[in-house]
C-alpha positions as MATLAB code, in Angstrom:
seq = 'MENAEEDPPSSAVMLDQASFSQVIFNNVEKFYIPGGDVTCYYVFTQQFAPRRKDWIGIFKVGWKTTREYYTFMWVALPSDPSAKQQEVQFRAYYLPKDDEYYQFCYVDQDGMVRGASIPFQFRPESEEDILIVTTKVKVEETEQHKKELCQENQELRARCAHLEGQNSAAQAELRRKQEELETLQSVRKRLEQESEEQKTRWDSERLQLKEQDRKLRSENEQLGASVAELRSQLLSQEREMEELVRRDEKKTEQLQHLENGNKQLCLSLTEKREQQQKLEQALEEMRLREAAALKTQADLMDENLDLSRRLGENKVLSDSLQGEKNLLERENDLLRKESCRLLSYQRLNFDSLLPRAPAWNQEGKDPNPGLVFGNPYSGTQERSSPGPVRCPAPLRGPQVPKTFRPLSVPRLHGADVGWKQRVTLSPGASEERQQAQGHSRMCLICNKTFAETEKQIFEDHVFCHYLDQTQDPVLETQAQHL';
ca = [
     148.546   99.715  120.841;
     147.460   99.272  117.783;
     149.960   96.948  116.212;
     149.674   94.383  119.105;
     145.761   93.962  117.878;
     146.958   93.106  114.469;
     150.498   93.406  112.382;
     150.342   96.028  109.285;
     151.191   94.656  105.995;
     154.405   94.352  105.602;
     156.675   93.079  102.489;
     160.734   92.350  101.980;
     160.404   94.228   98.743;
     164.141   95.775   97.326;
     164.326   99.520   98.092;
     164.645   99.927   94.352;
     160.753   99.112   93.932;
     159.805  101.656   96.429;
     158.159  105.153   95.446;
     159.205  107.355   98.026;
     157.880  110.723   96.594;
     154.115  109.788   96.655;
     153.417  110.885   99.889;
     155.339  113.875  101.439;
     155.925  114.281  104.798;
     156.312  117.807  106.092;
     156.952  119.911  109.623;
     159.284  117.310  110.905;
     161.561  118.226  113.662;
     164.900  117.435  114.636;
     164.417  115.923  117.676;
     161.094  115.386  119.827;
     161.077  115.571  123.749;
     160.983  112.336  125.021;
     158.061  111.452  127.283;
     155.093  113.287  124.808;
     153.257  112.747  122.199;
     154.667  113.067  118.354;
     152.311  114.642  115.648;
     153.355  113.565  111.966;
     152.081  115.724  109.247;
     152.074  114.419  105.353;
     150.491  115.544  102.147;
     149.258  112.771   99.536;
     150.336  113.823   96.023;
     148.159  113.778   92.952;
     149.853  110.422   91.722;
     148.749  108.448   95.111;
     145.340  107.349   95.879;
     145.492  106.192   99.710;
     143.427  102.673  100.844;
     142.096  101.824  104.141;
     145.097   99.258  105.134;
     147.375  101.817  104.908;
     149.953  102.761  108.229;
     152.953  105.130  109.261;
     155.418  103.565  110.781;
     158.698  104.918  112.477;
     161.877  102.916  111.259;
     165.299  103.358  112.560;
     167.417  104.740  110.073;
     169.431  101.937  108.262;
     166.184   99.645  107.691;
     165.867   97.107  105.011;
     162.454   95.748  104.551;
     159.309   97.679  105.929;
     158.740   94.541  108.904;
     161.698   96.798  110.608;
     159.065   99.116  112.236;
     159.645  100.197  116.098;
     155.455  101.120  116.092;
     152.917  102.449  113.434;
     149.790  104.104  113.419;
     146.889  103.631  110.625;
     146.150  106.214  108.390;
     142.684  107.068  108.516;
     140.656  107.793  104.988;
     140.580  111.880  104.252;
     136.787  112.651  104.822;
     137.412  116.030  102.641;
     139.176  115.067   99.242;
     139.935  118.635   99.349;
     142.326  118.845  102.247;
     146.120  118.516  101.539;
     147.509  118.004  104.624;
     146.950  114.764  106.833;
     147.803  113.910  110.032;
     148.136  111.314  112.896;
     149.590  111.139  116.151;
     152.013  108.517  117.543;
     151.560  108.219  121.922;
     154.089  108.561  123.827;
     154.257  105.458  125.588;
     155.108  103.638  122.276;
     157.572  105.736  120.883;
     161.690  104.835  121.130;
     163.462  105.861  124.407;
     166.753  105.942  122.932;
     168.382  108.787  120.867;
     169.346  106.748  117.588;
     168.098  108.556  113.860;
     164.251  107.756  113.257;
     162.219  108.316  109.648;
     158.526  108.458  109.332;
     157.855  105.837  106.373;
     154.395  105.655  104.266;
     153.341  102.180  103.535;
     150.715  101.100  101.700;
     148.373   98.179  101.742;
     150.410   95.827   99.668;
     153.724   96.432  102.180;
     154.999   98.990   99.519;
     156.936  102.337  100.721;
     155.109  105.325   99.381;
     157.238  108.340  101.246;
     159.892  108.854  103.763;
     160.779  112.031  106.166;
     164.195  113.328  106.766;
     165.680  111.710  109.931;
     164.890  112.958  113.486;
     165.828  112.465  117.115;
     164.313  111.472  120.515;
     166.378  113.326  122.937;
     165.664  116.113  125.578;
     166.138  120.007  124.744;
     169.815  121.570  124.602;
     171.889  123.685  127.201;
     171.414  126.322  123.955;
     167.275  126.948  125.312;
     168.039  129.813  128.226;
     166.398  132.520  128.903;
     168.370  135.863  128.023;
     166.875  138.595  130.383;
     168.245  141.701  127.849;
     166.670  145.288  127.064;
     163.663  146.267  124.735;
     166.674  146.910  122.159;
     168.526  144.305  121.817;
     165.010  142.528  121.805;
     164.361  144.186  118.993;
     167.349  143.591  116.968;
     167.674  140.202  118.953;
     164.095  139.852  116.776;
     165.179  141.213  113.354;
     168.368  138.631  114.020;
     165.838  135.795  114.315;
     163.674  136.633  111.381;
     166.815  136.496  109.017;
     168.116  133.535  110.983;
     164.770  131.951  110.548;
     164.372  132.530  106.771;
     167.909  131.976  106.571;
     166.967  128.122  108.598;
     163.845  127.672  106.508;
     166.410  127.527  103.009;
     169.012  125.701  105.173;
     165.938  123.781  105.881;
     164.688  122.737  102.321;
     168.361  122.971  100.923;
     168.712  120.204  103.887;
     165.635  118.976  102.913;
     166.358  118.099   99.465;
     169.807  116.885  100.154;
     168.285  114.497  102.808;
     165.981  113.277   99.833;
     169.294  112.647   97.605;
     170.676  111.198  100.299;
     167.992  108.474  101.289;
     167.691  107.918   97.928;
     171.631  107.436   97.215;
     171.045  104.972  100.306;
     168.359  103.464   99.159;
     169.830  103.261   95.827;
     173.042  101.480   97.398;
     171.295   99.613   99.893;
     168.961   98.102   96.594;
     172.621   97.213   95.020;
     173.724   95.631   98.214;
     170.730   93.548   98.298;
     171.008   92.519   94.706;
     174.252   91.896   95.348;
     173.572   89.813   97.994;
     170.855   87.927   95.801;
     172.978   87.520   92.863;
     175.518   85.697   95.665;
     172.825   83.587   96.705;
     171.796   82.580   93.492;
     175.768   81.970   92.709;
     175.748   79.628   95.583;
     172.086   78.023   95.038;
     173.327   76.944   91.511;
     176.997   75.602   92.657;
     174.882   73.464   95.139;
     172.568   72.832   92.665;
     175.215   71.725   90.242;
     176.795   69.426   92.614;
     173.667   67.765   93.142;
     172.909   67.408   89.642;
     176.592   65.407   88.520;
     176.308   63.231   91.772;
     172.609   62.622   90.707;
     174.154   62.116   87.236;
     176.749   59.957   88.411;
     174.310   57.864   89.992;
     171.859   57.564   87.148;
     174.281   56.665   84.664;
     175.606   53.189   87.008;
     171.838   52.614   87.402;
     171.858   52.905   83.004;
     174.567   50.584   82.789;
     172.892   48.079   85.432;
     169.494   48.901   83.218;
     171.472   48.111   79.823;
     173.055   44.796   81.292;
     170.029   43.583   82.462;
     168.049   44.377   78.941;
     170.647   42.974   77.092;
     169.860   39.754   79.336;
     166.119   40.171   78.598;
     166.390   40.876   75.108;
     168.057   37.490   74.533;
     164.861   36.022   76.504;
     162.889   38.182   74.128;
     164.560   36.463   70.969;
     163.549   32.879   71.719;
     159.742   34.410   72.842;
     159.606   36.263   69.289;
     159.065   33.192   67.408;
     156.537   32.260   69.572;
     155.114   35.582   69.500;
     154.421   35.333   65.762;
     152.600   32.087   65.389;
     150.506   33.681   67.965;
     150.097   36.886   65.478;
     149.301   34.661   63.110;
     146.604   33.456   64.774;
     145.138   36.559   66.423;
     145.310   37.802   62.885;
     142.594   35.457   62.016;
     141.297   36.156   64.441;
     141.159   39.731   63.860;
     139.746   39.113   60.645;
     136.835   37.274   61.963;
     136.542   39.841   64.312;
     136.633   42.392   61.452;
     133.587   40.427   59.419;
     131.448   40.507   62.868;
     132.210   44.281   63.093;
     131.119   44.424   60.001;
     128.030   42.511   60.991;
     127.461   44.426   63.735;
     128.221   48.045   61.928;
     125.275   47.147   59.287;
     123.436   46.514   62.506;
     124.164   49.360   64.384;
     123.076   51.847   60.793;
     119.810   49.433   61.187;
     119.669   50.617   64.582;
     120.196   53.949   63.881;
     117.918   54.185   60.823;
     115.377   52.797   63.385;
     116.275   55.645   66.260;
     116.269   58.111   63.778;
     112.778   57.111   63.192;
     111.533   56.833   66.954;
     112.997   60.028   67.326;
     110.738   62.042   64.798;
     108.078   60.165   65.852;
     109.171   61.042   69.665;
     109.530   64.808   68.553;
     105.622   64.469   67.090;
     104.295   63.129   70.431;
     105.993   65.987   72.291;
     104.382   68.719   69.670;
     101.203   66.618   70.513;
     101.735   66.461   74.530;
     102.227   70.345   74.320;
      99.257   70.979   72.203;
      97.203   68.690   75.040;
      99.111   70.832   77.447;
      97.762   73.828   76.607;
      94.294   72.341   75.729;
      94.816   71.203   79.571;
      95.384   74.661   80.815;
      92.899   76.251   78.983;
      90.470   73.518   80.624;
      92.051   74.591   83.892;
      91.443   77.646   83.049;
      87.762   77.464   82.481;
      87.275   75.004   85.438;
      88.820   77.894   87.515;
      86.709   80.289   86.136;
      83.532   77.764   86.313;
      84.481   76.966   89.948;
      84.113   80.850   90.323;
      81.092   81.309   88.544;
      79.425   77.964   90.556;
      80.580   79.844   93.708;
      78.951   82.811   92.899;
      75.971   80.685   91.760;
      76.085   79.316   95.378;
      76.467   82.874   97.108;
      73.691   83.577   95.120;
      71.501   80.580   95.342;
      72.277   81.134   99.382;
      70.891   84.405   99.757;
      68.021   83.360   97.518;
      67.189   80.446   99.788;
      67.838   82.885  102.778;
      65.026   85.056  100.942;
      62.886   82.237  100.161;
      63.036   81.342  104.006;
      62.366   84.900  104.987;
      59.324   84.657  102.465;
      57.742   81.480  103.579;
      57.649   82.800  107.356;
      55.989   85.804  105.880;
      53.205   83.653  103.688;
      53.126   81.447  106.824;
      52.107   84.154  108.853;
      49.843   85.361  106.055;
      48.322   81.991  105.465;
      47.654   82.106  109.502;
      46.076   85.458  109.466;
      43.631   84.291  105.997;
      42.869   81.027  107.958;
      41.664   83.760  110.803;
      39.467   86.042  108.651;
      38.258   83.137  106.802;
      36.925   81.572  110.107;
      35.934   84.972  111.227;
      34.027   85.835  107.704;
      32.219   81.917  107.958;
      31.140   83.244  111.845;
      29.944   86.435  110.318;
      27.694   84.349  107.503;
      26.549   82.225  110.263;
      25.331   85.389  112.157;
      23.892   87.243  109.107;
      21.901   83.854  108.456;
      20.837   83.405  112.474;
      19.725   87.367  112.530;
      17.746   87.173  109.154;
      15.905   83.843  110.312;
      15.380   85.501  113.976;
      14.050   88.652  111.720;
      11.733   86.621  109.663;
      10.303   84.903  112.811;
       9.561   88.250  114.685;
       8.371   90.545  111.841;
       4.764   90.317  111.849;
       4.110   90.550  115.670;
       6.918   93.728  115.657;
       4.979   95.077  112.742;
       3.288   98.774  113.599;
       0.211  100.153  112.171;
       0.313  102.020  108.837;
       1.448  105.785  109.348;
       0.294  108.612  108.593;
       2.529  109.575  106.029;
       1.558  106.418  103.866;
      -2.145  107.646  103.590;
      -1.167  111.189  102.568;
       1.327  109.890  100.056;
       4.686  111.370  101.305;
       7.359  109.180  101.836;
       9.586  110.110  105.150;
      11.809  107.718  103.850;
      12.246  106.381   99.993;
      15.126  104.591  100.528;
      12.547  101.509  102.135;
       9.923  100.105  100.424;
       7.755   99.528  103.632;
       9.027  102.815  105.085;
      10.972  102.457  108.493;
      10.207   99.218  110.355;
      11.642  100.615  113.509;
      10.174  104.139  113.706;
       7.202  103.499  116.490;
       9.587  101.992  118.298;
      11.132  104.870  119.965;
       7.470  106.683  120.538;
       6.265  104.006  122.858;
       4.336  105.770  126.101;
       5.234  102.954  128.472;
       8.623  101.527  129.334;
       8.709   97.689  128.000;
      10.326   95.107  125.997;
      11.128   96.393  122.621;
      10.616   94.079  119.853;
      12.207   94.152  116.631;
      10.526   93.897  113.171;
      10.950   90.642  111.094;
      13.416   91.248  108.518;
      13.141   92.431  105.272;
      12.214   89.611  102.686;
      13.709   89.337   99.164;
      14.579   92.104   97.083;
      13.871   94.655  100.359;
      17.112   93.634  101.558;
      19.687   96.538  101.188;
      22.440   94.891   99.316;
      24.954   96.735  101.576;
      23.421   95.178  104.884;
      26.138   94.170  106.825;
      24.481   91.884  110.101;
      27.097   92.172  112.844;
      26.883   90.615  116.657;
      26.026   93.540  119.346;
      29.631   93.746  120.441;
      30.782   94.491  117.576;
      28.726   97.479  116.436;
      31.505  100.093  117.860;
      34.281   98.403  114.746;
      35.406  100.266  112.165;
      32.780   99.261  109.568;
      29.763   98.998  111.963;
      26.088   98.889  110.440;
      25.311  100.107  106.923;
      27.927  101.359  104.358;
      25.664  103.162  102.169;
      22.033  103.608  101.628;
      20.913  101.684   98.424;
      17.503  100.776   97.738;
      15.928   99.092   94.859;
      12.276  100.838   95.210;
      10.514  100.873   91.349;
       8.900  103.877   92.095;
      12.244  105.876   92.558;
      13.396  108.177   90.343;
      17.260  107.746   88.668;
      18.360  111.103   90.736;
      16.704  110.066   94.148;
      18.681  106.589   93.926;
      22.081  107.948   93.068;
      21.427  110.564   95.976;
      20.645  107.565   98.043;
      23.319  105.402   97.269;
      26.143  108.061   98.633;
      24.528  108.410  101.916;
      23.935  106.431  105.038;
      21.115  105.902  107.413;
      20.431  104.043  110.546;
      17.918  101.586  110.519;
      16.691  102.056  113.907;
      15.866  105.735  113.857;
      15.947  105.994  109.850;
      18.870  109.061  110.168;
      20.348  109.921  107.058;
      24.051  110.657  107.093;
      26.330  112.088  104.786;
      28.969  109.734  103.271;
      31.730  111.775  104.583;
      30.028  111.754  108.252;
      31.451  108.073  108.325;
      32.932  108.367  112.357;
      29.208  110.472  113.489;
      27.264  107.787  111.833;
      29.687  104.754  113.804;
      29.064  107.095  117.133;
      25.184  107.108  116.357;
      24.999  103.453  116.019;
      27.111  102.856  119.534;
      24.585  105.313  121.501;
      21.737  102.637  120.248;
      23.649  100.002  121.471;
      23.940  101.482  124.426;
      20.253  102.109  124.717;
      19.645   98.347  123.569;
      21.913   97.156  126.627;
      19.750   98.614  129.118;
      16.307   96.951  127.919;
      16.566   93.056  129.532;
      14.533   92.492  125.792;
      16.889   93.602  123.741;
      20.406   92.615  125.668;
      18.797   88.999  125.744;
      18.448   89.343  121.846;
      21.808   90.458  121.504;
      23.439   87.860  123.395;
      21.448   85.474  120.778;
      22.946   87.746  118.017;
];
């Protein structure tokens, strides 16, 4: 049961301090059958607000304090404030087993009684509750009579409840008066006992005072002898006191001087504190600037790392480009050497390979106006018998074309093989003819001219000469020398 786990709050308050009208119990039967659960119905008035530790107990009629409960149940706070009627159920196991009169009492968490029900009993049904078999007419009459009796019973119950309320109030008032009387009697007894004790204490104190008076008289006589001595000592102490007063005045002057110095020190300390505050503010500003500088430095370091990374990449690229440049320079040097060798070779063999003057020179017609002395290779393509082909001597002085790029035989099929543009410096050529020759390509082997836009055809033509030359042993030997 709940009261076995935790006892409800109770008090020994008098009945006159209770308010029985703040909680009203309704539907209370005159008797309840033993062995069954009992449901208690109650209603809160507007002047009362329930709390968490409130409880309802079953008290035997005639109780005096709230500690005299037989059993109790905790009150649940209403979930719906607008609901008027509440209920709590008592288990049959914890209910009384005798046929004495009991009543419900509502006790708040302060131990104050806020409501009480009419008395009731726990007893079985009486012999009056008998089943009667009768006719329908009698049943109707009985029902009508029962309704009248029920109405009368309700009126009597209301009157009885009112009278029981008055009776309860009268009993409560009587109990209150009895408790007051008992309280007054106990107070009177306590006061009488205290009076006796006080009288005894006063007698003992009077005897003690007499003994003390005797002792004080003897001590007074002894003190009278010592007064003279004390007076002499008092005089000497007065002189010492005067000396102490003079010293105290000197100490006071020194203290005043120290106070003035202390005031000055306080003023200087205040100034120092102000200066310290200014310095702290300046230090805080410097810290902020330092933080900003550190942030800027970090950004610059990040940017520097990025630039270093880019510089490394550019350095790697520069090294690769420098290597390519060195390779091109070495290749250019080789080409220059080959060009010099080819020019010297042409100078040596020009006279032996020079053919007879062609017929076009006698007639005054120049089929190759781009060359001053004609095509030195024109006779090599029309020889009657297969034999070694001799290359003519290279042109000397102003006869060498400006756009001539001497290449070795294995490089004749490159991207820029042969002569790029046919440009000659013939003194008798007209300006229009020289301009037309400047935008054409001419093969120096067969004197065939190609337009500027026919670069691929020109390169294929030169490559065909290369294939023809590789079949001739003499030209192959010369190509190997080149």
